[in-house]
C-alpha positions in Angstrom: -0.1 0.1 0.0 1.3 3.3 -0.9 0.2 6.9 0.3 1.6 10.7 -0.1 1.9 13.3 2.3 2.3 16.7 0.5 3.4 19.4 2.7 2.1 22.9 0.7 4.8 25.7 2.5 5.0 29.6 1.5 7.6 28.9 -0.5 8.2 25.1 -1.6 6.1 22.3 -2.3 7.3 18.9 -0.7 6.2 15.3 -1.5 6.6 11.9 0.0 5.7 9.2 -1.2 5.5 6.0 1.5 4.7 2.6 1.3 4.0 -0.2 3.5 5.6 -3.1 3.9 6.1 -6.4 5.8 9.7 -7.1 8.0 9.0 -10.2 9.6 5.4 -10.7 9.8 5.4 -7.3 11.4 3.8 -3.8 8.7 5.6 -1.0 9.1 6.3 1.6 6.2 9.3 2.7 4.0 10.2 5.9 2.3 9.6 5.7 -1.3 10.5 8.7 -2.8 10.6 12.5 -1.3 10.5 14.9 -3.8 11.1 18.9 -3.8 9.8 21.6 -5.4 10.4 25.7 -5.7 6.4 26.7 -7.2 8.4 29.8 -8.7 5.8 31.5 -11.2 3.4 28.9 -10.8 0.3 29.3 -9.3 -0.6 26.2 -5.9 -2.3 23.9 -7.4 0.1 23.6 -10.3 3.0 23.5 -8.3 1.4 20.7 -6.5 0.3 18.9 -9.0 3.8 19.0 -10.9 5.4 18.4 -7.7 3.2 14.9 -6.9 3.7 14.7 -10.9 7.2 14.7 -10.6 7.5 12.2 -7.0 5.6 9.9 -9.2 7.7 9.8 -12.2 10.7 9.1 -9.5 9.9 6.5 -7.7 8.0 4.7 -10.9 4.6 5.1 -8.9 1.3 5.3 -11.6 -1.4 8.1 -9.5 -3.4 4.8 -9.1 -0.7 3.1 -7.1 -1.5 5.6 -4.6 -4.7 4.7 -2.0 -5.3 7.5 0.0 -3.2 11.7 -0.4 -3.2 13.7 2.7 -1.7 17.7 2.6 -0.6 20.2 5.0 1.1 23.4 5.0 -0.4 27.1 4.4 -2.0 26.1 1.4 -2.9 22.7 1.8 -6.6 23.6 0.7 -5.9 24.4 -3.0 -4.4 21.0 -3.2 -7.4 19.7 -5.0 -6.9 16.1 -5.8 -5.7 15.3 -1.7 -8.4 13.4 0.2 -7.9 15.2 3.6 -5.7 18.3 5.0 -4.1 18.2 8.0 -2.6 20.9 10.4 1.0 21.4 10.5 1.1 21.0 13.7 -0.3 17.4 13.8 1.9 16.4 10.6 4.7 17.7 12.4 4.8 15.3 15.7 3.4 12.2 13.9 6.5 12.7 11.5 9.2 13.6 14.2 7.8 10.9 16.3 7.7 8.0 13.7 12.0 8.5 13.1 12.3 10.0 16.8 10.7 7.9 18.5 11.5 9.7 22.5 10.7 13.0 20.6 8.1 15.1 23.2 9.0 18.8 22.0 9.1 19.3 18.3 10.1 22.3 16.9 9.3 23.4 13.6 10.9 26.4 12.1 10.0 26.9 8.1 10.3 30.1 5.9 7.5 32.6 7.5 6.0 30.2 10.2 7.7 28.7 13.8 5.6 26.8 16.2 6.7 24.7 19.2 4.6 21.2 19.5 4.1 19.3 22.4 3.6 15.5 21.7 2.4 12.1 23.1 4.3 8.7 22.7 2.3 8.0 20.1 2.9 10.6 18.1 0.0 13.3 18.5 0.0 16.6 19.1 -1.0 17.5 22.2 0.1 21.0 22.7 1.0 24.2 20.2 1.6 27.6 20.2 2.6 29.6 17.0 4.0 33.1 15.7 1.0 33.9 14.1 2.4 34.8 10.9 5.0 37.0 12.3 8.1 36.3 10.2 10.6 37.8 12.7 10.4 34.5 14.0 11.2 32.9 11.2 13.4 31.9 8.4 12.6 34.9 6.3 13.6 37.6 9.0 16.9 36.0 8.4 17.4 36.0 5.1 16.4 39.4 4.7 18.5 40.1 6.7 21.4 38.2 5.1 20.7 39.8 2.4 21.0 43.5 4.1 24.4 41.8 5.2 24.9 40.7 1.6 25.3 36.9 2.5 24.3 34.1 1.3 22.1 32.4 3.8 24.3 29.4 4.6 27.3 31.8 4.4 25.2 33.9 7.2 24.4 31.0 9.0 27.9 29.9 9.3 29.2 33.3 9.9 27.2 33.5 13.1 29.4 30.5 14.5 32.2 33.0 14.1 30.9 35.2 16.9 31.1 35.3 20.5 29.3 38.6 21.0 25.8 39.1 22.2 24.4 42.3 21.1 20.9 42.6 21.3 18.7 43.3 18.4 15.2 45.3 20.2 12.9 45.4 16.7 10.0 43.2 16.6 9.5 43.5 12.6 11.5 43.1 10.3 11.5 46.0 8.5 12.4 47.7 11.8 15.2 45.6 12.4 16.6 45.7 8.7 16.9 49.6 10.2 18.9 48.1 13.3 21.1 45.8 11.2 21.6 48.9 9.0 22.6 50.9 11.5 24.7 48.3 13.1 26.7 48.3 9.7 27.6 52.0 9.4 28.9 51.7 13.6 31.5 49.3 11.7 30.7 46.1 14.1 31.6 42.8 12.3 29.5 40.9 9.8 29.6 37.7 12.1 28.7 39.7 15.5 25.4 40.8 13.3 24.6 37.9 12.0 24.4 35.7 15.5 22.5 38.6 16.9 19.8 38.4 14.2 19.7 34.3 15.0 19.9 35.2 18.4 16.6 36.6 18.3 14.9 34.5 16.3 16.1 32.0 18.1 14.4 33.9 21.6 10.9 34.3 20.1 11.2 30.8 18.9 12.3 29.7 21.9 9.4 31.7 23.9 6.8 30.0 22.2 8.4 26.2 23.1 8.5 27.3 26.5 4.9 28.1 26.6 4.2 24.4 26.0 7.1 23.7 27.6 10.3 21.7 27.0 10.0 17.8 27.5 12.3 14.8 26.9 13.9 14.6 23.9 14.3 18.1 21.6 13.6 17.8 17.3 14.5 20.7 14.9 12.2 20.2 11.6 11.9 22.9 8.9 14.0 24.5 6.7 15.8 25.9 9.7 17.5 23.3 10.3 19.8 23.7 7.8 21.2 26.7 8.9 23.9 25.5 11.9 24.0 29.2 13.2 20.4 28.8 14.4 20.7 25.7 15.7 23.7 27.0 18.3 21.4 30.1 18.9 18.6 27.8 19.7 20.0 25.2 22.0 21.7 28.4 23.6 17.9 29.8 24.3 16.4 26.9 25.3 19.4 25.8 27.5 19.3 22.4 25.9 22.6 20.2 25.6 21.4 18.6 22.1 18.7 19.7 19.4 18.0 16.8 17.5 18.0 17.1 13.2 16.6 14.7 11.5 18.4 14.6 7.9 15.7 15.8 5.8 13.8 17.8 8.1 11.8 20.2 5.5 9.9 16.6 4.4 9.5 15.8 8.4 6.0 17.1 7.7 5.1 15.4 5.0 6.2 12.2 5.7 3.8 12.4 8.8 1.0 13.5 6.3 1.8 9.9 4.7 1.3 8.1 7.7 -1.5 9.5 8.9 -3.0 9.0 5.2 -2.1 5.4 5.9 -3.5 4.9 9.5 -6.8 6.1 8.6 -6.9 3.8 5.2 -6.2 0.6 8.3 
């Protein structure tokens, strides 16, 4: 049995195809194919259809073989061929606990949103707190600030690791924060110190959300910002934890959760 999960984010479409197999007489799941596509100039529904078609082609699977398609993300209602839509919290918790059974605190930081999720041992989200669409607690904030410093996002994250300064950023809005960054540049503050200040600010806001639901057990970071080593370090410092667990493909975890829930519903 094959199911699919589609995560319609604000910047990209993620697709996971999941196959149920038997191992020593016990049913389990294996990812058959994961696929990511940047929508570019495509409408959301066209982007979802193309990403799904590309994933099917790469896996050698036909649409008829996929028994159920669940969608999540900000644009989940625009996936016309989806069987059902579920929230990002539900999908993220399920995917994270499938990968890391001891996970109880999930931190999800993508391009436009950040959230903290508390989950039970079955991967069911039991509480969450989000940034209510404010970019200051998400990846687009770091991206905007990296452009102000004329650095790529990768260079921005790496530069922050070279700093040991703690420079507070007071602005709660991307527009005002950019002015603050410009002021720091004009005062000849090193780029690495500014990069750390920005990522510390994002991590502080994300940490405030996570503390509202409580930090318990293993902390797992999912979403695209997990690729930013500077943010990961800032988050560890803000949460005062020794370790934050990172999946190999953090941006696909919610799509994986969708495919898992689709399989469970079929049973």
